[in-house]
N, C-alpha and C positions, 0 to 999 in steps of 0.2 A: 778327228783326223782319219780320213778314210785311206785304206790301202789302195792306191791307184793302180797297182800291178794286176789286180784281178777285179772283175765285176760280175756279180756283186761281191763285195768284200766279205771277209769272215765276220766282221762286226755287223754288217747288214743282215747276213743270213741268220746269225744267232739272235739278233734283235727281232727279226721278223718272226721266227719260230716262237720265241718267248711271248711276243705280242699276240700271236694267234692263240696260244695256250691260255694266256691271260683273259682274252675275250671270251673264250669258250667256258672257262672256269667261272667267270663272273656271271655269265648267262645261266649256267647250271645252278649256281648258288642262290642267285637272287631273281632271276628272270630279268628281262629288259622291259622298261616301262616308258610310255610317253609321260612327260612331266605334268602337263596341264591338259584340261579339257580343250583348250585352244589347239594344242598339238593334235589331239584326236580329231577335231573338226577339219583341220588341214588335211590330215590323212584321209578322212572320209570323202572330202571333195576330190582329191586326186584319185582315189580308188573307185569312185562311182557309188559309194555308199550314200552320198548326199542326194544326187540327182538320178542315179541309176546308170549313168555313163561316166567313165573317168573324165574328169574335167581339168583342163590346163589352167583355168583361172582360179587359183586357190587363195588369191587376194594378198596373203602375207608374204609370199615369195615373188621374185621377179618372174615374168612370164616365160622366158626361155627355159629355165630349169623345171618349173612346174609343168610346162607343156611336155617336156621330154619324159618326166616321171609318169605323167598321165598316159603317154604312149606305151611305156613299159607295162603299166597296169592293163592296158588293152590286150597285151600278149600274155601276161602272167597275172591274170585277174585275181587268183586265189592266194597269191603271195603278198606279204606285207612289204612291197617294194620301197615305200617311203621309209619304213623302219630300217630296212637293209641299207638304203642310201645314207641315212644318218650315222649308222654304225660304221659303215665303210669310211666315211669322212672322219669320224672320231678316231678310229683305230689306225688309219693311215697317218693321221696327224700325230698320234701317240708314238707310232713307229719312228717318225722323223725326229721327234723331240728326244726320245730315249736313245736312239742311235747317236745323236749328236752329243747329248749330255754325258752318256756313259762312254762313248767312243773316244773322246779326247783323253780322258783320264786313263782308260785301259791302254790306248796306243802309247802314251807316254811311259806308263809303267812297264809295258811289255817291251817296247822297242828303243826307248831313248835313255834309259838310265843304265849305265854300264854297257853290257852287251845284250843282244837279243835273247829273250827267254826261250826255252824249249817249247815246241809246238803245243804239247799237252798243257804245260804251265800257262802259256799264253792264252789258250782257249779257256782254261779255268778262270784266269784273271778277267777275261772279257765277260764271262757269264756272271761272275760275282759283281762286277761293276754294273751290269745291266739289271741284275736283281735288286741291287741297292737303290738304283734310280727308280725302278718299278715300285719298290716299297715306299719311297717318298711320294710318288704319284698317287699310290693307293691311299696313303695317309691323308694327303692334302686334298686331292680331287674327290675322293670318297664316293658319295652317292651319285655324283654327276655321271659316272661311267654307266650306271644301270638305270638311273632315272633321267632319261635323255630329253634334252630340250635344244631345239635347233639354234637358239641364241648362243648357248655355251659351246655347242659343236663348232659354230663359226669362229668363236674365240680360239678354239684349239687349232682350227685351220689357219687362222691368221698368225698364231704363234709358230706353227710349223713353217709358214711362209717366211717369217722373220729369220728362222734358223737357216732356211735354204738361201735366202738373200745373203746372209753372212758367209755361207759356204760358196757364194757366187754361182749358185745354180739358178740363174735368173729366170729362165724359161719356166721351170717347174714352179718356182715361187710365184711368178706372175699369174700362172694358170690357177694356182691355189687361191690367190687373192680374188681373182675374177669369179671362181666358183663360189667362194664365200660370199661375195657381193650378191650373186644371183640367189643365194640361199637366204641371206638376211642382210639386206643392204645397210640398214641403220647401224647394226652392230659392227659391220665391216668398217664403216666410216669412223666409228668410235675407236676401233683398233688401229686404223691406218696411221695416225701420228706416231705410234710406237714402231710400226714397221718402217716408216720413212726415216725414223731416227736411226735405225740399223743401217740403212743405205747411207745416211749422212755420216755415220761413223766410218763406213767404208770409204766414202768420198774424202773425208779428212785424212784417212790413212794413205790413200793413193796420191794425195796432193791436190789442193784446191785449184792450182793454176797450171796443172799439167794437162795437156790436151788429151792424152790417153785416159787419165783419171776421170776427166769430165765426161768423156764419151762412155766409158764403162759404167758410170753410175747415173748418168742422166737418162740413158736408154731405158732402164727398168722403170723409172718414174714416168717417163713418157708412155711406155707400154701399159702401165697400170691405168693412167689417166685415159688413154684411148680405149682400153678394154672396158672400163666402167661406163664411159660415154656410149659405146656401142651397145652394152647391155641395157642401158636406160632407153636407147632408141628402139630396141627390139621390144622392150617392156611397154613403151608408149604405143607402139604399133599394135601389140596384143590387146591393149585396153583402149583402143581408139574409137570404138563405137560410141554412139551417143549415150546409150544406157550405162555403159561402164564408166564413161567420163563423169556422168552425173553421180553415179554411186561413189566413185573415188573422191569426189568433192565432199560428199556426205561422210565418207569414211574418215577423211582427214580431219574434218571438224569434230566428228564423234571422238576420235582419238584425243584431240586437244581437250575436249570437255571431260572425258572420263579419266584419262591418264595423267593430266597435268593441272587443269584449272578447276576441275570439279564443277558440279551443278550448283549454281547460285540458289540459295534458299528462296522459297516462294514468298513467304510472309515479308521478308526484308526487301524483296525486289519485285513486289507485285506490280508496280508501275511499269517496269521493264517488260514483264510477261504480258501485261495488258497491251502494251504497245506492239507486240509481235503476234497478238491474238492467241496466246497459249493459256488455256484454262488450267485451273488447279488439278483437275482430274487428268489432264494431259501431262502436266508436270509430274504427277505420280507415275505415269508410264516411263518417264525418264529416270525417275529414282529407282524403280524396280526393274529397269532395263528392258521392259516389255514394249518399247516404242514401236515395234513392228506392226502393232495393231492399228496405228494411226498414220494414214497416208499424209496427213497434214504436216507431220514432223518430217520435213523433207530436207534436202541439201541446203536450201536457202535459210530455213528456220534454224537448222543446226549450226550453220555458220554464224548467224546472229547471236546464238547462245554462246558459242565459242568466243566470239569477239567481246561479248559483254563479260564473260568469265575472265578473259585476259585483261580487260580493263580493271576489274576488281583486283585481280592478282597483282597488277602493276602499280596499284595504289601504294604498296610498300616498295620502297626503292630497292634496286638491285643490291646496293651496299648494305641495306638493312637485312635483307635475306641472306646475303653472303656472310655477314657477321654472325648470324645465327647458325651457320653451318660450320664455322671454324672449330668450335668446341667438339661437335660430334666427329668431325674429320680427325682431329688430333686424338680423340678417345679411341677411334677405330684403329689408329696406328699403333697404339700402345696397349690396348686391352688384351688380356690373355685369359681364356676360359675354355674348358673342354666343351665340345659341341654336345648339346642336349637334344637337338632336333635337326631335321634335314634343312629346314629353312628358318623356323622359329622355335625357340628364341634365337634371334640372329646373332652369330658370333663370327668375327673375322679370323679367329685362330683356327688352324695353325698357319693360314695364309700369310698373315702379317709377320709371323715369326720367321718363316722361310724368306720373306722379302728382306727383312733386316739382316739376316745371316748373309744373304747374297750381296747386299750393299757393302757389308764389311769385307767379304771375300773379294769382291770386285775391286774395292778401293785398295786393298793390300796388294793385289796382283798389279794394278795400275801403278802403285807407288814403287813396287819392285822394278817394273818395266822402266819407269821414268828415271830410276836411280842409275840405270845403264846409260842414260842420255844426258843427264845434268849433274853437275857436281854440287850445286847449291841446294841446300835443304828446302828453302822457300820455293825455288823453281820446281823441285820434285813434288812438293805438296800441292802447288797450284795446278801443275799439268796433270797430276793424278786425279784431281778432284773435279775437273770441269765436265767430264763425260757423265759420271753418275749424278752430278749436280743438275745437269741439263735434263736428264731423265726424271729426276725427282721433281723438278719444277714443272715439267710437262704433266706428270701424273697428278700433281696437286691441282693444276688447273682443271683437268678432266674430272677428277673426283669432286671438286667443288661445284663444277657444272651439273653433275648428276644429282648432287645433294640439294643444290638450289632448286632444281627442277622437281625434287621430291620423288624421283623414280630410281630407287636403288635396291631392287630385289637381288638375291644372290646370283641369279643368272647373269646379271650385269657386273656386280662388284667382284665376284670371283673371277669373271672373265678379265677384268682389269688387272687383278693380281697376277693372273696367269701370264698375260702378255708382258707385264713389267718384270716378273721373275725371269721370263725367257730372254728378254733383252739383257738383263744382268748376267745371266749364265753364259750367253754367247760372248759377251764382252769379257767376262772373266776367263773363258776358255781361250780366247785369242791372246790375251795378255799372258796367260800361263804358257801357251805355246812359245811366245816370244822370249819369255824369261828363261825357259828351259832349253829351247832348241833354236829359235828363230834368229835370223840375222837382224842386227839393230842398226838402223841408220843413225848418223850423227854420233856414232860410238866414240867415246873418248877413252883412250887407253888408260888414263889415270883414274877414271871413274868406273872402269869396267869391273864387274864383280868377279872374284875368283871362281873357278869351276866348282870348288867345294860348296860355295853358297847355293849353287843350283840344286844340288841334292838336298841340302838343308831346307831350302824353300819348298821343294816338292814334299818332303816329309812333314813339314809344318802345315802346309796347305791340306794334304791328304788327311793328316791326323785331326786337324781342326774340323774339317768337313765331316769326317767320319763320326767324331764325338757329337758334333752339333746335330747332324741329321739323325744319327742313331738315337740320341736323347729325345728328339722331337717325335720320331716314330714310336719310341717306347711309351711316351706319354699320351700320344694322340691316336695311334693306329687303333687301339682297342675301342675307345669311344667312337671313333669315326666308323668303324665296321659295325659296331652295335647300333649306331644311328641308322646306317644304311639298312641293316637287317630289320630293325623295328619299323622303319618307313615302308619297306616293301611288304612286310607282314600286315601292317596297319592298312595300307592301301588295298591289299587283297581282301581283308576282312570288310573294310568299308564299302568296297565295290560290290559285295554280294547282293546288297539291296538293289543297286542299279542293274546288275546282271539279271535279276529276277524281273525287274520292271521292263527292261528291253526285250526279254524273252516273252513276257506277256504281250507287249505291243506286236512283236513278230508273229505270235500265234494268232493274233486278231488282225490279220493283214487286210481285212476289208475296211477297217477303220483307219483314220489318220489322226495323229496326236500332236497337239500344240502344247509345248512344255514351257512353264514359267522359267525364266532364265536362271534365277538364283537357285531354284530347285535343281536345275541341271548341274550346278556346281557342287552343292552340298545340301544334305537334308538335316543335318544337326551339327552343332559346333564341337567337333572332336579334334580339330587341327588337321584333318584330312579333307581333300576335295576329290571330286571324280577325276580319274585318269583311266588309263587302259593299258593292259599288257600288250607288248608287241607280239605278233605272230600267233595270237590266240583267238582272234576274232574273225568272223565271216565278213566278206566284202559284199554281201548281198545288200540291195537297196534298203534303206531305212524309211519307215513310215512315221518318223518322228521329226519335228523341227522345233526350233525355239521361237518364242514370240518376240525376240529381240536379239541382242548380241552383235558381234562385229560383222557377221555375214548378213545381217538383216537388211532388207530392201535391195539386195544385190540381184543382178540378173539371174544368177544361179539359184537363188531362193525362189524367184518367180518361176523358173523352169521346174523346180522341184514341185511346187504347188500345181503347175499345169500337168506334170507327169501323173499326179494322183487325181486328176480331174477336178481340181479346185480352182477357185478364182485367184488371180494374182494378187488381189487386194485381201491381205490377211484379215483385216477387220471384218470383211464379209465372209471369207472362207471359213472362219471359225464357227459359223452357223450352219454349215453344210450338214446334211444328214449323217455323213460318215465321220464328221469331225468331233473330237473329244479333247478335253483339256487336262493336263497333268500338273499337280502342285504338290508341294510338301504337305503332309497331313496336318501340320500346324498352321497352314496358310489358308485363309479364306479368299473368296473372290469379290469382296466388297469393293475393292479398287476398280475391278472390271465393271461391276454394276453401276458405280458412280460415273465412270467414263462414258458408258453407253447412255446413261440417263441424261448426261449433259449434251449428248448428241441426239437426244430425242427418241431413244430406243429403250424401252423397258425390257430387261432380260431376266431369265431365271437360270439358276444353276443347280442341277440335281446330282448328288453323289451317285456314281455308278458302282464303283468297287474300290476297296483299299488293297494296295499291292505291297508286298514285302514288309508290311507293318510300318511303312514310312511314307508312302505316296497315296494320293487320292486321284481318281479319275472322275472328271466331271462331264456331264452333258449340259452344254450351255445352249439355251434356246431363247 
C-alpha cells in the first residue's frame, strides 16, 4: 500500500536504497556471472566479439531489443552493456516485488492498527519488513541473483508486471511485459497465463458485468496483445532477408531435434537416414554437434530429421507420457531437501515450501474475507477456495506440459515457482487489506466481524508468517549461500583453463581456430561448464568459432568467416593455411577423418600444441 501523498513514497525510497546496496554487496561477494556459454555467445554477438562489429541479430532475442543493445555497444564498446541490461531488469523487478511484498505489511502495521506510529518507529518498521522480505528472496532465489540467465530475469520481470497489474499500474506493467517478451519471448508466453490470471482476479473484483470494470481490465489485455504482435512484426522485418529466413527454419528444426525429440539412433533408423541421404559419418556430426562442417545438413534435411524424431516421439501417446509425469510432479511438490548444488542434484526446496506456505496464508486471508460477506460456513469455504484452486489447476497444467516435453532445467522450474508465489502473495495482500481496512461489499451486519477480530487476525497472520519464513530462512539460507559461493568459486577455478586457451588464441591472432562444440562447454566432468564473468572480459573480436552449435550456419557466422578471410563454407575453411582445430585433450579426430573419407578426401591431423593441460590444437590438412 503506497503512501499516495508523496511521490516517491517512503517505502519506495527505502526499498530502492536497500535494493541498490543488495546489488552492490552481491557483486562484491560473488561477482556476477553469465549462467551458460549460450549467454556468453549472445553477449559476444551483441558486443562485436563474434564478428568484429556489434550485431543486432543475436538470434535468441527479438530483433528490436537486440538491435538497441548493439547500438549501445557501438557507443560504449568496452562496457558489458548486455550484462548491465540484465542486471537492471533483474534489480528493477526485485525492487517492485520487495516494495509490494514488504510495503503492505509495513503500511498496515504502521498506519492502520490503533493510531499512526511515530516517524522514527514507522521508518524502522518499514526497514525491518523490507529486510525480512530480502532475506526470504536471498534464501529462495539464491544463486540466480549472481549467476544470471536471461530466462530467469524474464521471469522476474513478468512477476513484477503481475504486481504492477494488481496495483493497477497498467502502463508500467504492460511495458514490462513487452520488454520481457523482447528479451525472451518463449518464457514470457509461459509466464503470461499467471499474469492474465491476476488481471482476471481484478476483473472479478470489479464486477464481470459492469461496464467500467470491463473497460478497466480489458484494455491491459488488448494492450499486451497489440504490443506482442507489434514486437513480432518488427522481429519478422529484422529477419526478413532470404539468408535469415533460411537460417531461422534451420534453427527451429535444430531446436526441436536437440531440445525435445533427440537425434534418432543411426543403427535402428538406418533406412530413414538412407532415404534422406545422410551417411553414418554425417550422423556423427549431428551427435557431436559439429554439423557446421557439412553444408549438406541444411534446413530441409534438419526439418526431415525433426519430423521423423517427432514421429518416433508420438508413438507413445500423450496420455502415456502424461501418466509417467504425474509421479515426478507430485514428488517435486512434496520433496524437502537442502540444496547441494546450484542446479544438480536438482531440488525444488525451498521453493515448494514457500509455495505451500503462501497457499495456506492466501486461503486463510480469503476465508476471513468471505466470512465478512457470507453467514454460511459452506459458502465461506467455497468462495474462499476458488481463486487459489484456479491458480493451482493452471500451474498443474503448465508443469505437466514442461515435464511431458522433458525440458525442465531450474531456469524454467524456478521461474514457474516465482510467478506462482507472486500471484499468491498479491492475492493474500489484497485480502489482508480488505480484512483489516477495506470496505466490504454485500456486508451483512449480523455476519460482520467485531473490530477486535481485526487485530487478532493481524497478529496471527504476522506471527505465522514470521515463524514460517524465519524457520525456512534458518534451515535454508546457510546451504543456499554455501551453494552460491561454491558455484562461483568452482566456475572461477574451472574457467582458468579456458582463459589460458583464449589468451593463447588471442596471442596468435594470425591464426583462426575452429573449436569442437562439446569442448567449448566442458573439458572434464566436474559438474561445471564454461561460463564467463560479467565486466571482466575484453570486447575485442575473437578468432575462435565453433564447428556447430545454435549459431552455426547463420549469416553472422558466415560474416565472421569472411572477416578473417576464410571461405563461408566451414568444411573448406578448416583447411585454410591459417586454420587450426581445438579439441579436448581426450578427444581424437577420427570422426573428422571418417567424415572427409566418406566425402572422398583423405586428411591428416597433426598435434601442434597442448594448452592449459586440457586442450589440443591440431593442424588439419
